[in-house]
mmCIF file of the protein (N, C-alpha, C, O) and its ligand, coordinates in Angstrom:
data_MODEL
# 
_entry.id   MODEL 
# 
loop_
_entity.id 
_entity.type 
_entity.pdbx_number_of_molecules 
1 polymer     1 
2 non-polymer 1 
# 
_entity_poly.entity_id                      1 
_entity_poly.type                           'polypeptide(L)' 
_entity_poly.nstd_linkage                   no 
_entity_poly.nstd_monomer                   no 
_entity_poly.pdbx_seq_one_letter_code       
;(UNK)(UNK)(UNK)(UNK)(UNK)(UNK)(UNK)(UNK)(UNK)(UNK)(UNK)(UNK)(UNK)(UNK)(UNK)(UNK)
(UNK)(UNK)(UNK)(UNK)(UNK)(UNK)(UNK)(UNK)(UNK)(UNK)(UNK)(UNK)(UNK)(UNK)(UNK)(UNK)
(UNK)(UNK)(UNK)(UNK)(UNK)(UNK)(UNK)(UNK)(UNK)(UNK)(UNK)(UNK)(UNK)(UNK)(UNK)(UNK)
(UNK)(UNK)(UNK)(UNK)(UNK)(UNK)(UNK)
;
_entity_poly.pdbx_seq_one_letter_code_can   XXXXXXXXXXXXXXXXXXXXXXXXXXXXXXXXXXXXXXXXXXXXXXXXXXXXXXX 
_entity_poly.pdbx_strand_id                 A 
# 
loop_
_entity_poly_seq.entity_id 
_entity_poly_seq.num 
_entity_poly_seq.mon_id 
_entity_poly_seq.hetero 
1 1  UNK n 
1 2  UNK n 
1 3  UNK n 
1 4  UNK n 
1 5  UNK n 
1 6  UNK n 
1 7  UNK n 
1 8  UNK n 
1 9  UNK n 
1 10 UNK n 
1 11 UNK n 
1 12 UNK n 
1 13 UNK n 
1 14 UNK n 
1 15 UNK n 
1 16 UNK n 
1 17 UNK n 
1 18 UNK n 
1 19 UNK n 
1 20 UNK n 
1 21 UNK n 
1 22 UNK n 
1 23 UNK n 
1 24 UNK n 
1 25 UNK n 
1 26 UNK n 
1 27 UNK n 
1 28 UNK n 
1 29 UNK n 
1 30 UNK n 
1 31 UNK n 
1 32 UNK n 
1 33 UNK n 
1 34 UNK n 
1 35 UNK n 
1 36 UNK n 
1 37 UNK n 
1 38 UNK n 
1 39 UNK n 
1 40 UNK n 
1 41 UNK n 
1 42 UNK n 
1 43 UNK n 
1 44 UNK n 
1 45 UNK n 
1 46 UNK n 
1 47 UNK n 
1 48 UNK n 
1 49 UNK n 
1 50 UNK n 
1 51 UNK n 
1 52 UNK n 
1 53 UNK n 
1 54 UNK n 
1 55 UNK n 
# 
loop_
_struct_asym.id 
_struct_asym.entity_id 
A 1 
B 2 
# 
loop_
_chem_comp.id 
_chem_comp.type 
_chem_comp.mon_nstd_flag 
UNK 'L-peptide linking' . 
ZN  non-polymer         . 
# 
_pdbx_entity_nonpoly.entity_id   2 
_pdbx_entity_nonpoly.name        ? 
_pdbx_entity_nonpoly.comp_id     ZN 
# 
_pdbx_nonpoly_scheme.asym_id         B 
_pdbx_nonpoly_scheme.entity_id       2 
_pdbx_nonpoly_scheme.mon_id          ZN 
_pdbx_nonpoly_scheme.ndb_seq_num     1 
_pdbx_nonpoly_scheme.pdb_seq_num     101 
_pdbx_nonpoly_scheme.auth_seq_num    101 
_pdbx_nonpoly_scheme.pdb_mon_id      ZN 
_pdbx_nonpoly_scheme.auth_mon_id     ZN 
_pdbx_nonpoly_scheme.pdb_strand_id   A 
_pdbx_nonpoly_scheme.pdb_ins_code    . 
# 
loop_
_atom_site.group_PDB 
_atom_site.id 
_atom_site.type_symbol 
_atom_site.label_atom_id 
_atom_site.label_alt_id 
_atom_site.label_comp_id 
_atom_site.label_asym_id 
_atom_site.label_entity_id 
_atom_site.label_seq_id 
_atom_site.pdbx_PDB_ins_code 
_atom_site.Cartn_x 
_atom_site.Cartn_y 
_atom_site.Cartn_z 
_atom_site.occupancy 
_atom_site.B_iso_or_equiv 
_atom_site.pdbx_formal_charge 
_atom_site.auth_seq_id 
_atom_site.auth_comp_id 
_atom_site.auth_asym_id 
_atom_site.auth_atom_id 
_atom_site.pdbx_PDB_model_num 
ATOM   1   N  N  . UNK A 1 1  ? -7.141  10.980 13.240 1.00 0.00 ? 1   UNK A N  1 
ATOM   2   C  CA . UNK A 1 1  ? -6.110  9.973  13.441 1.00 0.00 ? 1   UNK A CA 1 
ATOM   3   C  C  . UNK A 1 1  ? -4.811  10.374 12.727 1.00 0.00 ? 1   UNK A C  1 
ATOM   4   O  O  . UNK A 1 1  ? -3.728  10.201 13.286 1.00 0.00 ? 1   UNK A O  1 
ATOM   5   N  N  . UNK A 1 2  ? -4.904  10.897 11.521 1.00 0.00 ? 2   UNK A N  1 
ATOM   6   C  CA . UNK A 1 2  ? -3.713  11.251 10.749 1.00 0.00 ? 2   UNK A CA 1 
ATOM   7   C  C  . UNK A 1 2  ? -2.908  12.340 11.457 1.00 0.00 ? 2   UNK A C  1 
ATOM   8   O  O  . UNK A 1 2  ? -1.678  12.303 11.434 1.00 0.00 ? 2   UNK A O  1 
ATOM   9   N  N  . UNK A 1 3  ? -3.563  13.288 12.070 1.00 0.00 ? 3   UNK A N  1 
ATOM   10  C  CA . UNK A 1 3  ? -2.861  14.381 12.745 1.00 0.00 ? 3   UNK A CA 1 
ATOM   11  C  C  . UNK A 1 3  ? -2.227  13.943 14.062 1.00 0.00 ? 3   UNK A C  1 
ATOM   12  O  O  . UNK A 1 3  ? -1.417  14.671 14.638 1.00 0.00 ? 3   UNK A O  1 
ATOM   13  N  N  . UNK A 1 4  ? -2.594  12.757 14.537 1.00 0.00 ? 4   UNK A N  1 
ATOM   14  C  CA . UNK A 1 4  ? -2.079  12.289 15.818 1.00 0.00 ? 4   UNK A CA 1 
ATOM   15  C  C  . UNK A 1 4  ? -2.917  12.747 16.995 1.00 0.00 ? 4   UNK A C  1 
ATOM   16  O  O  . UNK A 1 4  ? -2.636  12.381 18.137 1.00 0.00 ? 4   UNK A O  1 
ATOM   17  N  N  . UNK A 1 5  ? -3.933  13.534 16.734 1.00 0.00 ? 5   UNK A N  1 
ATOM   18  C  CA . UNK A 1 5  ? -4.800  14.015 17.800 1.00 0.00 ? 5   UNK A CA 1 
ATOM   19  C  C  . UNK A 1 5  ? -5.968  13.053 17.966 1.00 0.00 ? 5   UNK A C  1 
ATOM   20  O  O  . UNK A 1 5  ? -7.103  13.361 17.603 1.00 0.00 ? 5   UNK A O  1 
ATOM   21  N  N  . UNK A 1 6  ? -5.674  11.908 18.511 1.00 0.00 ? 6   UNK A N  1 
ATOM   22  C  CA . UNK A 1 6  ? -6.669  10.859 18.702 1.00 0.00 ? 6   UNK A CA 1 
ATOM   23  C  C  . UNK A 1 6  ? -6.699  10.483 20.176 1.00 0.00 ? 6   UNK A C  1 
ATOM   24  O  O  . UNK A 1 6  ? -5.735  10.731 20.900 1.00 0.00 ? 6   UNK A O  1 
ATOM   25  N  N  . UNK A 1 7  ? -7.788  9.894  20.620 1.00 0.00 ? 7   UNK A N  1 
ATOM   26  C  CA . UNK A 1 7  ? -7.856  9.522  22.038 1.00 0.00 ? 7   UNK A CA 1 
ATOM   27  C  C  . UNK A 1 7  ? -7.016  8.278  22.344 1.00 0.00 ? 7   UNK A C  1 
ATOM   28  O  O  . UNK A 1 7  ? -7.510  7.268  22.846 1.00 0.00 ? 7   UNK A O  1 
ATOM   29  N  N  . UNK A 1 8  ? -5.735  8.396  22.020 1.00 0.00 ? 8   UNK A N  1 
ATOM   30  C  CA . UNK A 1 8  ? -4.769  7.334  22.308 1.00 0.00 ? 8   UNK A CA 1 
ATOM   31  C  C  . UNK A 1 8  ? -3.747  7.879  23.296 1.00 0.00 ? 8   UNK A C  1 
ATOM   32  O  O  . UNK A 1 8  ? -3.529  9.088  23.369 1.00 0.00 ? 8   UNK A O  1 
ATOM   33  N  N  . UNK A 1 9  ? -3.127  6.990  24.052 1.00 0.00 ? 9   UNK A N  1 
ATOM   34  C  CA . UNK A 1 9  ? -2.278  7.422  25.166 1.00 0.00 ? 9   UNK A CA 1 
ATOM   35  C  C  . UNK A 1 9  ? -1.131  8.343  24.769 1.00 0.00 ? 9   UNK A C  1 
ATOM   36  O  O  . UNK A 1 9  ? -0.759  9.224  25.545 1.00 0.00 ? 9   UNK A O  1 
ATOM   37  N  N  . UNK A 1 10 ? -0.565  8.162  23.581 1.00 0.00 ? 10  UNK A N  1 
ATOM   38  C  CA . UNK A 1 10 ? 0.533   9.050  23.177 1.00 0.00 ? 10  UNK A CA 1 
ATOM   39  C  C  . UNK A 1 10 ? 0.080   10.506 23.179 1.00 0.00 ? 10  UNK A C  1 
ATOM   40  O  O  . UNK A 1 10 ? 0.766   11.374 23.719 1.00 0.00 ? 10  UNK A O  1 
ATOM   41  N  N  . UNK A 1 11 ? -1.062  10.769 22.581 1.00 0.00 ? 11  UNK A N  1 
ATOM   42  C  CA . UNK A 1 11 ? -1.595  12.142 22.536 1.00 0.00 ? 11  UNK A CA 1 
ATOM   43  C  C  . UNK A 1 11 ? -2.138  12.566 23.895 1.00 0.00 ? 11  UNK A C  1 
ATOM   44  O  O  . UNK A 1 11 ? -1.881  13.680 24.350 1.00 0.00 ? 11  UNK A O  1 
ATOM   45  N  N  . UNK A 1 12 ? -2.885  11.680 24.540 1.00 0.00 ? 12  UNK A N  1 
ATOM   46  C  CA . UNK A 1 12 ? -3.473  12.030 25.839 1.00 0.00 ? 12  UNK A CA 1 
ATOM   47  C  C  . UNK A 1 12 ? -2.395  12.367 26.864 1.00 0.00 ? 12  UNK A C  1 
ATOM   48  O  O  . UNK A 1 12 ? -2.589  13.243 27.707 1.00 0.00 ? 12  UNK A O  1 
ATOM   49  N  N  . UNK A 1 13 ? -1.260  11.675 26.792 1.00 0.00 ? 13  UNK A N  1 
ATOM   50  C  CA . UNK A 1 13 ? -0.151  11.968 27.709 1.00 0.00 ? 13  UNK A CA 1 
ATOM   51  C  C  . UNK A 1 13 ? 0.434   13.354 27.418 1.00 0.00 ? 13  UNK A C  1 
ATOM   52  O  O  . UNK A 1 13 ? 0.780   14.096 28.337 1.00 0.00 ? 13  UNK A O  1 
ATOM   53  N  N  . UNK A 1 14 ? 0.541   13.691 26.132 1.00 0.00 ? 14  UNK A N  1 
ATOM   54  C  CA . UNK A 1 14 ? 1.082   15.002 25.746 1.00 0.00 ? 14  UNK A CA 1 
ATOM   55  C  C  . UNK A 1 14 ? 0.234   16.145 26.276 1.00 0.00 ? 14  UNK A C  1 
ATOM   56  O  O  . UNK A 1 14 ? 0.765   17.205 26.605 1.00 0.00 ? 14  UNK A O  1 
ATOM   57  N  N  . UNK A 1 15 ? -1.083  15.945 26.365 1.00 0.00 ? 15  UNK A N  1 
ATOM   58  C  CA . UNK A 1 15 ? -1.966  17.022 26.840 1.00 0.00 ? 15  UNK A CA 1 
ATOM   59  C  C  . UNK A 1 15 ? -2.339  16.856 28.310 1.00 0.00 ? 15  UNK A C  1 
ATOM   60  O  O  . UNK A 1 15 ? -3.223  17.549 28.813 1.00 0.00 ? 15  UNK A O  1 
ATOM   61  N  N  . UNK A 1 16 ? -1.660  15.933 28.996 1.00 0.00 ? 16  UNK A N  1 
ATOM   62  C  CA . UNK A 1 16 ? -1.848  15.786 30.437 1.00 0.00 ? 16  UNK A CA 1 
ATOM   63  C  C  . UNK A 1 16 ? -3.082  15.017 30.849 1.00 0.00 ? 16  UNK A C  1 
ATOM   64  O  O  . UNK A 1 16 ? -3.542  15.146 31.983 1.00 0.00 ? 16  UNK A O  1 
ATOM   65  N  N  . UNK A 1 17 ? -3.631  14.210 29.936 1.00 0.00 ? 17  UNK A N  1 
ATOM   66  C  CA . UNK A 1 17 ? -4.855  13.460 30.252 1.00 0.00 ? 17  UNK A CA 1 
ATOM   67  C  C  . UNK A 1 17 ? -4.603  11.971 30.469 1.00 0.00 ? 17  UNK A C  1 
ATOM   68  O  O  . UNK A 1 17 ? -5.542  11.221 30.735 1.00 0.00 ? 17  UNK A O  1 
ATOM   69  N  N  . UNK A 1 18 ? -3.351  11.534 30.359 1.00 0.00 ? 18  UNK A N  1 
ATOM   70  C  CA . UNK A 1 18 ? -3.010  10.141 30.642 1.00 0.00 ? 18  UNK A CA 1 
ATOM   71  C  C  . UNK A 1 18 ? -1.682  10.129 31.386 1.00 0.00 ? 18  UNK A C  1 
ATOM   72  O  O  . UNK A 1 18 ? -0.821  10.974 31.140 1.00 0.00 ? 18  UNK A O  1 
ATOM   73  N  N  . UNK A 1 19 ? -1.515  9.183  32.286 1.00 0.00 ? 19  UNK A N  1 
ATOM   74  C  CA . UNK A 1 19 ? -0.286  9.124  33.078 1.00 0.00 ? 19  UNK A CA 1 
ATOM   75  C  C  . UNK A 1 19 ? 0.895   8.613  32.279 1.00 0.00 ? 19  UNK A C  1 
ATOM   76  O  O  . UNK A 1 19 ? 2.042   8.932  32.593 1.00 0.00 ? 19  UNK A O  1 
ATOM   77  N  N  . UNK A 1 20 ? 0.623   7.809  31.231 1.00 0.00 ? 20  UNK A N  1 
ATOM   78  C  CA . UNK A 1 20 ? 1.709   7.210  30.458 1.00 0.00 ? 20  UNK A CA 1 
ATOM   79  C  C  . UNK A 1 20 ? 1.355   7.244  28.977 1.00 0.00 ? 20  UNK A C  1 
ATOM   80  O  O  . UNK A 1 20 ? 0.181   7.139  28.620 1.00 0.00 ? 20  UNK A O  1 
ATOM   81  N  N  . UNK A 1 21 ? 2.359   7.390  28.108 1.00 0.00 ? 21  UNK A N  1 
ATOM   82  C  CA . UNK A 1 21 ? 2.091   7.340  26.671 1.00 0.00 ? 21  UNK A CA 1 
ATOM   83  C  C  . UNK A 1 21 ? 2.056   5.918  26.130 1.00 0.00 ? 21  UNK A C  1 
ATOM   84  O  O  . UNK A 1 21 ? 1.824   5.708  24.940 1.00 0.00 ? 21  UNK A O  1 
ATOM   85  N  N  . UNK A 1 22 ? 2.286   4.935  27.008 1.00 0.00 ? 22  UNK A N  1 
ATOM   86  C  CA . UNK A 1 22 ? 2.439   3.551  26.549 1.00 0.00 ? 22  UNK A CA 1 
ATOM   87  C  C  . UNK A 1 22 ? 1.108   2.898  26.192 1.00 0.00 ? 22  UNK A C  1 
ATOM   88  O  O  . UNK A 1 22 ? 0.067   3.202  26.774 1.00 0.00 ? 22  UNK A O  1 
ATOM   89  N  N  . UNK A 1 23 ? 1.174   2.008  25.236 1.00 0.00 ? 23  UNK A N  1 
ATOM   90  C  CA . UNK A 1 23 ? 0.033   1.196  24.830 1.00 0.00 ? 23  UNK A CA 1 
ATOM   91  C  C  . UNK A 1 23 ? -0.278  0.194  25.940 1.00 0.00 ? 23  UNK A C  1 
ATOM   92  O  O  . UNK A 1 23 ? 0.566   -0.078 26.794 1.00 0.00 ? 23  UNK A O  1 
ATOM   93  N  N  . UNK A 1 24 ? -1.473  -0.345 25.922 1.00 0.00 ? 24  UNK A N  1 
ATOM   94  C  CA . UNK A 1 24 ? -1.852  -1.339 26.937 1.00 0.00 ? 24  UNK A CA 1 
ATOM   95  C  C  . UNK A 1 24 ? -1.002  -2.608 26.853 1.00 0.00 ? 24  UNK A C  1 
ATOM   96  O  O  . UNK A 1 24 ? -0.894  -3.338 27.838 1.00 0.00 ? 24  UNK A O  1 
ATOM   97  N  N  . UNK A 1 25 ? -0.396  -2.882 25.692 1.00 0.00 ? 25  UNK A N  1 
ATOM   98  C  CA . UNK A 1 25 ? 0.495   -4.042 25.559 1.00 0.00 ? 25  UNK A CA 1 
ATOM   99  C  C  . UNK A 1 25 ? 1.853   -3.757 26.206 1.00 0.00 ? 25  UNK A C  1 
ATOM   100 O  O  . UNK A 1 25 ? 2.632   -4.677 26.452 1.00 0.00 ? 25  UNK A O  1 
ATOM   101 N  N  . UNK A 1 26 ? 2.131   -2.486 26.478 1.00 0.00 ? 26  UNK A N  1 
ATOM   102 C  CA . UNK A 1 26 ? 3.351   -2.023 27.146 1.00 0.00 ? 26  UNK A CA 1 
ATOM   103 C  C  . UNK A 1 26 ? 4.624   -2.275 26.331 1.00 0.00 ? 26  UNK A C  1 
ATOM   104 O  O  . UNK A 1 26 ? 5.714   -2.356 26.897 1.00 0.00 ? 26  UNK A O  1 
ATOM   105 N  N  . UNK A 1 27 ? 4.491   -2.400 25.005 1.00 0.00 ? 27  UNK A N  1 
ATOM   106 C  CA . UNK A 1 27 ? 5.656   -2.623 24.148 1.00 0.00 ? 27  UNK A CA 1 
ATOM   107 C  C  . UNK A 1 27 ? 6.116   -1.350 23.443 1.00 0.00 ? 27  UNK A C  1 
ATOM   108 O  O  . UNK A 1 27 ? 7.254   -1.276 22.979 1.00 0.00 ? 27  UNK A O  1 
ATOM   109 N  N  . UNK A 1 28 ? 5.247   -0.357 23.361 1.00 0.00 ? 28  UNK A N  1 
ATOM   110 C  CA . UNK A 1 28 ? 5.580   0.881  22.664 1.00 0.00 ? 28  UNK A CA 1 
ATOM   111 C  C  . UNK A 1 28 ? 4.587   1.965  23.066 1.00 0.00 ? 28  UNK A C  1 
ATOM   112 O  O  . UNK A 1 28 ? 3.551   1.690  23.671 1.00 0.00 ? 28  UNK A O  1 
ATOM   113 N  N  . UNK A 1 29 ? 4.926   3.200  22.716 1.00 0.00 ? 29  UNK A N  1 
ATOM   114 C  CA . UNK A 1 29 ? 3.982   4.287  22.930 1.00 0.00 ? 29  UNK A CA 1 
ATOM   115 C  C  . UNK A 1 29 ? 2.771   4.067  22.021 1.00 0.00 ? 29  UNK A C  1 
ATOM   116 O  O  . UNK A 1 29 ? 2.902   3.604  20.889 1.00 0.00 ? 29  UNK A O  1 
ATOM   117 N  N  . UNK A 1 30 ? 1.600   4.406  22.537 1.00 0.00 ? 30  UNK A N  1 
ATOM   118 C  CA . UNK A 1 30 ? 0.362   4.189  21.788 1.00 0.00 ? 30  UNK A CA 1 
ATOM   119 C  C  . UNK A 1 30 ? 0.117   5.346  20.819 1.00 0.00 ? 30  UNK A C  1 
ATOM   120 O  O  . UNK A 1 30 ? -0.781  6.164  21.019 1.00 0.00 ? 30  UNK A O  1 
ATOM   121 N  N  . UNK A 1 31 ? 0.934   5.396  19.770 1.00 0.00 ? 31  UNK A N  1 
ATOM   122 C  CA . UNK A 1 31 ? 0.742   6.390  18.710 1.00 0.00 ? 31  UNK A CA 1 
ATOM   123 C  C  . UNK A 1 31 ? -0.314  5.879  17.744 1.00 0.00 ? 31  UNK A C  1 
ATOM   124 O  O  . UNK A 1 31 ? -0.706  4.713  17.794 1.00 0.00 ? 31  UNK A O  1 
ATOM   125 N  N  . UNK A 1 32 ? -0.768  6.757  16.873 1.00 0.00 ? 32  UNK A N  1 
ATOM   126 C  CA . UNK A 1 32 ? -1.768  6.319  15.893 1.00 0.00 ? 32  UNK A CA 1 
ATOM   127 C  C  . UNK A 1 32 ? -1.180  5.245  14.982 1.00 0.00 ? 32  UNK A C  1 
ATOM   128 O  O  . UNK A 1 32 ? -1.856  4.268  14.659 1.00 0.00 ? 32  UNK A O  1 
ATOM   129 N  N  . UNK A 1 33 ? 0.074   5.420  14.566 1.00 0.00 ? 33  UNK A N  1 
ATOM   130 C  CA . UNK A 1 33 ? 0.713   4.417  13.706 1.00 0.00 ? 33  UNK A CA 1 
ATOM   131 C  C  . UNK A 1 33 ? 0.771   3.064  14.403 1.00 0.00 ? 33  UNK A C  1 
ATOM   132 O  O  . UNK A 1 33 ? 0.393   2.040  13.835 1.00 0.00 ? 33  UNK A O  1 
ATOM   133 N  N  . UNK A 1 34 ? 1.249   3.079  15.640 1.00 0.00 ? 34  UNK A N  1 
ATOM   134 C  CA . UNK A 1 34 ? 1.369   1.825  16.388 1.00 0.00 ? 34  UNK A CA 1 
ATOM   135 C  C  . UNK A 1 34 ? 0.000   1.175  16.592 1.00 0.00 ? 34  UNK A C  1 
ATOM   136 O  O  . UNK A 1 34 ? -0.143  -0.039 16.449 1.00 0.00 ? 34  UNK A O  1 
ATOM   137 N  N  . UNK A 1 35 ? -0.989  1.974  16.922 1.00 0.00 ? 35  UNK A N  1 
ATOM   138 C  CA . UNK A 1 35 ? -2.345  1.465  17.149 1.00 0.00 ? 35  UNK A CA 1 
ATOM   139 C  C  . UNK A 1 35 ? -2.903  0.808  15.893 1.00 0.00 ? 35  UNK A C  1 
ATOM   140 O  O  . UNK A 1 35 ? -3.495  -0.269 15.967 1.00 0.00 ? 35  UNK A O  1 
ATOM   141 N  N  . UNK A 1 36 ? -2.720  1.439  14.757 1.00 0.00 ? 36  UNK A N  1 
ATOM   142 C  CA . UNK A 1 36 ? -3.319  0.945  13.511 1.00 0.00 ? 36  UNK A CA 1 
ATOM   143 C  C  . UNK A 1 36 ? -2.512  -0.200 12.903 1.00 0.00 ? 36  UNK A C  1 
ATOM   144 O  O  . UNK A 1 36 ? -3.095  -1.178 12.436 1.00 0.00 ? 36  UNK A O  1 
ATOM   145 N  N  . UNK A 1 37 ? -1.189  -0.097 12.901 1.00 0.00 ? 37  UNK A N  1 
ATOM   146 C  CA . UNK A 1 37 ? -0.393  -1.035 12.115 1.00 0.00 ? 37  UNK A CA 1 
ATOM   147 C  C  . UNK A 1 37 ? 0.392   -2.089 12.893 1.00 0.00 ? 37  UNK A C  1 
ATOM   148 O  O  . UNK A 1 37 ? 0.695   -3.146 12.340 1.00 0.00 ? 37  UNK A O  1 
ATOM   149 N  N  . UNK A 1 38 ? 0.726   -1.841 14.137 1.00 0.00 ? 38  UNK A N  1 
ATOM   150 C  CA . UNK A 1 38 ? 1.687   -2.706 14.805 1.00 0.00 ? 38  UNK A CA 1 
ATOM   151 C  C  . UNK A 1 38 ? 1.202   -3.467 16.030 1.00 0.00 ? 38  UNK A C  1 
ATOM   152 O  O  . UNK A 1 38 ? 1.624   -4.605 16.236 1.00 0.00 ? 38  UNK A O  1 
ATOM   153 N  N  . UNK A 1 39 ? 0.351   -2.897 16.834 1.00 0.00 ? 39  UNK A N  1 
ATOM   154 C  CA . UNK A 1 39 ? 0.023   -3.529 18.118 1.00 0.00 ? 39  UNK A CA 1 
ATOM   155 C  C  . UNK A 1 39 ? -0.659  -4.886 17.915 1.00 0.00 ? 39  UNK A C  1 
ATOM   156 O  O  . UNK A 1 39 ? -1.637  -4.997 17.177 1.00 0.00 ? 39  UNK A O  1 
ATOM   157 N  N  . UNK A 1 40 ? -0.133  -5.897 18.572 1.00 0.00 ? 40  UNK A N  1 
ATOM   158 C  CA . UNK A 1 40 ? -0.696  -7.244 18.406 1.00 0.00 ? 40  UNK A CA 1 
ATOM   159 C  C  . UNK A 1 40 ? -2.091  -7.351 19.015 1.00 0.00 ? 40  UNK A C  1 
ATOM   160 O  O  . UNK A 1 40 ? -2.839  -8.262 18.661 1.00 0.00 ? 40  UNK A O  1 
ATOM   161 N  N  . UNK A 1 41 ? -2.459  -6.449 19.921 1.00 0.00 ? 41  UNK A N  1 
ATOM   162 C  CA . UNK A 1 41 ? -3.807  -6.483 20.502 1.00 0.00 ? 41  UNK A CA 1 
ATOM   163 C  C  . UNK A 1 41 ? -4.888  -6.265 19.453 1.00 0.00 ? 41  UNK A C  1 
ATOM   164 O  O  . UNK A 1 41 ? -6.051  -6.600 19.673 1.00 0.00 ? 41  UNK A O  1 
ATOM   165 N  N  . UNK A 1 42 ? -4.501  -5.704 18.315 1.00 0.00 ? 42  UNK A N  1 
ATOM   166 C  CA . UNK A 1 42 ? -5.487  -5.378 17.273 1.00 0.00 ? 42  UNK A CA 1 
ATOM   167 C  C  . UNK A 1 42 ? -5.307  -6.246 16.038 1.00 0.00 ? 42  UNK A C  1 
ATOM   168 O  O  . UNK A 1 42 ? -5.809  -5.898 14.969 1.00 0.00 ? 42  UNK A O  1 
ATOM   169 N  N  . UNK A 1 43 ? -4.617  -7.349 16.155 1.00 0.00 ? 43  UNK A N  1 
ATOM   170 C  CA . UNK A 1 43 ? -4.387  -8.221 14.992 1.00 0.00 ? 43  UNK A CA 1 
ATOM   171 C  C  . UNK A 1 43 ? -5.686  -8.756 14.401 1.00 0.00 ? 43  UNK A C  1 
ATOM   172 O  O  . UNK A 1 43 ? -5.835  -8.782 13.179 1.00 0.00 ? 43  UNK A O  1 
ATOM   173 N  N  . UNK A 1 44 ? -6.622  -9.181 15.233 1.00 0.00 ? 44  UNK A N  1 
ATOM   174 C  CA . UNK A 1 44 ? -7.858  -9.788 14.737 1.00 0.00 ? 44  UNK A CA 1 
ATOM   175 C  C  . UNK A 1 44 ? -8.707  -8.760 13.978 1.00 0.00 ? 44  UNK A C  1 
ATOM   176 O  O  . UNK A 1 44 ? -9.076  -9.026 12.835 1.00 0.00 ? 44  UNK A O  1 
ATOM   177 N  N  . UNK A 1 45 ? -9.030  -7.608 14.555 1.00 0.00 ? 45  UNK A N  1 
ATOM   178 C  CA . UNK A 1 45 ? -9.805  -6.637 13.780 1.00 0.00 ? 45  UNK A CA 1 
ATOM   179 C  C  . UNK A 1 45 ? -9.029  -6.089 12.573 1.00 0.00 ? 45  UNK A C  1 
ATOM   180 O  O  . UNK A 1 45 ? -9.629  -5.753 11.552 1.00 0.00 ? 45  UNK A O  1 
ATOM   181 N  N  . UNK A 1 46 ? -7.691  -6.001 12.692 1.00 0.00 ? 46  UNK A N  1 
ATOM   182 C  CA . UNK A 1 46 ? -6.876  -5.535 11.561 1.00 0.00 ? 46  UNK A CA 1 
ATOM   183 C  C  . UNK A 1 46 ? -6.981  -6.524 10.402 1.00 0.00 ? 46  UNK A C  1 
ATOM   184 O  O  . UNK A 1 46 ? -7.134  -6.115 9.251  1.00 0.00 ? 46  UNK A O  1 
ATOM   185 N  N  . UNK A 1 47 ? -6.900  -7.813 10.697 1.00 0.00 ? 47  UNK A N  1 
ATOM   186 C  CA . UNK A 1 47 ? -7.007  -8.839 9.654  1.00 0.00 ? 47  UNK A CA 1 
ATOM   187 C  C  . UNK A 1 47 ? -8.397  -8.830 9.021  1.00 0.00 ? 47  UNK A C  1 
ATOM   188 O  O  . UNK A 1 47 ? -8.531  -8.969 7.805  1.00 0.00 ? 47  UNK A O  1 
ATOM   189 N  N  . UNK A 1 48 ? -9.418  -8.669 9.839  1.00 0.00 ? 48  UNK A N  1 
ATOM   190 C  CA . UNK A 1 48 ? -10.786 -8.614 9.311  1.00 0.00 ? 48  UNK A CA 1 
ATOM   191 C  C  . UNK A 1 48 ? -10.952 -7.405 8.399  1.00 0.00 ? 48  UNK A C  1 
ATOM   192 O  O  . UNK A 1 48 ? -11.580 -7.504 7.345  1.00 0.00 ? 48  UNK A O  1 
ATOM   193 N  N  . UNK A 1 49 ? -10.398 -6.276 8.795  1.00 0.00 ? 49  UNK A N  1 
ATOM   194 C  CA . UNK A 1 49 ? -10.493 -5.062 7.985  1.00 0.00 ? 49  UNK A CA 1 
ATOM   195 C  C  . UNK A 1 49 ? -9.751  -5.249 6.658  1.00 0.00 ? 49  UNK A C  1 
ATOM   196 O  O  . UNK A 1 49 ? -10.258 -4.880 5.599  1.00 0.00 ? 49  UNK A O  1 
ATOM   197 N  N  . UNK A 1 50 ? -8.540  -5.829 6.726  1.00 0.00 ? 50  UNK A N  1 
ATOM   198 C  CA . UNK A 1 50 ? -7.766  -6.058 5.499  1.00 0.00 ? 50  UNK A CA 1 
ATOM   199 C  C  . UNK A 1 50 ? -8.504  -6.992 4.547  1.00 0.00 ? 50  UNK A C  1 
ATOM   200 O  O  . UNK A 1 50 ? -8.543  -6.742 3.342  1.00 0.00 ? 50  UNK A O  1 
ATOM   201 N  N  . UNK A 1 51 ? -9.084  -8.055 5.071  1.00 0.00 ? 51  UNK A N  1 
ATOM   202 C  CA . UNK A 1 51 ? -9.779  -8.984 4.182  1.00 0.00 ? 51  UNK A CA 1 
ATOM   203 C  C  . UNK A 1 51 ? -11.021 -8.341 3.590  1.00 0.00 ? 51  UNK A C  1 
ATOM   204 O  O  . UNK A 1 51 ? -11.424 -8.677 2.476  1.00 0.00 ? 51  UNK A O  1 
ATOM   205 N  N  . UNK A 1 52 ? -11.639 -7.408 4.332  1.00 0.00 ? 52  UNK A N  1 
ATOM   206 C  CA . UNK A 1 52 ? -12.816 -6.714 3.820  1.00 0.00 ? 52  UNK A CA 1 
ATOM   207 C  C  . UNK A 1 52 ? -12.452 -5.767 2.686  1.00 0.00 ? 52  UNK A C  1 
ATOM   208 O  O  . UNK A 1 52 ? -13.139 -5.731 1.665  1.00 0.00 ? 52  UNK A O  1 
ATOM   209 N  N  . UNK A 1 53 ? -11.395 -5.010 2.853  1.00 0.00 ? 53  UNK A N  1 
ATOM   210 C  CA . UNK A 1 53 ? -11.070 -4.007 1.827  1.00 0.00 ? 53  UNK A CA 1 
ATOM   211 C  C  . UNK A 1 53 ? -10.278 -4.593 0.662  1.00 0.00 ? 53  UNK A C  1 
ATOM   212 O  O  . UNK A 1 53 ? -10.220 -3.977 -0.402 1.00 0.00 ? 53  UNK A O  1 
ATOM   213 N  N  . UNK A 1 54 ? -9.664  -5.771 0.833  1.00 0.00 ? 54  UNK A N  1 
ATOM   214 C  CA . UNK A 1 54 ? -8.838  -6.353 -0.220 1.00 0.00 ? 54  UNK A CA 1 
ATOM   215 C  C  . UNK A 1 54 ? -9.587  -7.402 -1.038 1.00 0.00 ? 54  UNK A C  1 
ATOM   216 O  O  . UNK A 1 54 ? -9.050  -7.916 -2.020 1.00 0.00 ? 54  UNK A O  1 
ATOM   217 N  N  . UNK A 1 55 ? -10.797 -7.719 -0.653 1.00 0.00 ? 55  UNK A N  1 
ATOM   218 C  CA . UNK A 1 55 ? -11.551 -8.734 -1.416 1.00 0.00 ? 55  UNK A CA 1 
ATOM   219 C  C  . UNK A 1 55 ? -12.678 -8.110 -2.206 1.00 0.00 ? 55  UNK A C  1 
ATOM   220 O  O  . UNK A 1 55 ? -13.409 -8.815 -2.900 1.00 0.00 ? 55  UNK A O  1 
HETATM 221 ZN ZN . ZN  B 2 .  ? -0.210  -2.305 22.058 1.00 0.00 2 101 ZN  A ZN 1 
# 
């Protein structure tokens, strides 16, 4: 994930395996940063993960 070589559309598009680099929310390219920190589609699991590691 850190290297950006993850099965996300931003990388898959770069190597010709996806038609678009955009996230399924269609608000930004699906980079690892966007996937982990920003996309609202992942708010629920992100919050659960934060509460697990911060408590
Ligand atoms: Zn998204």
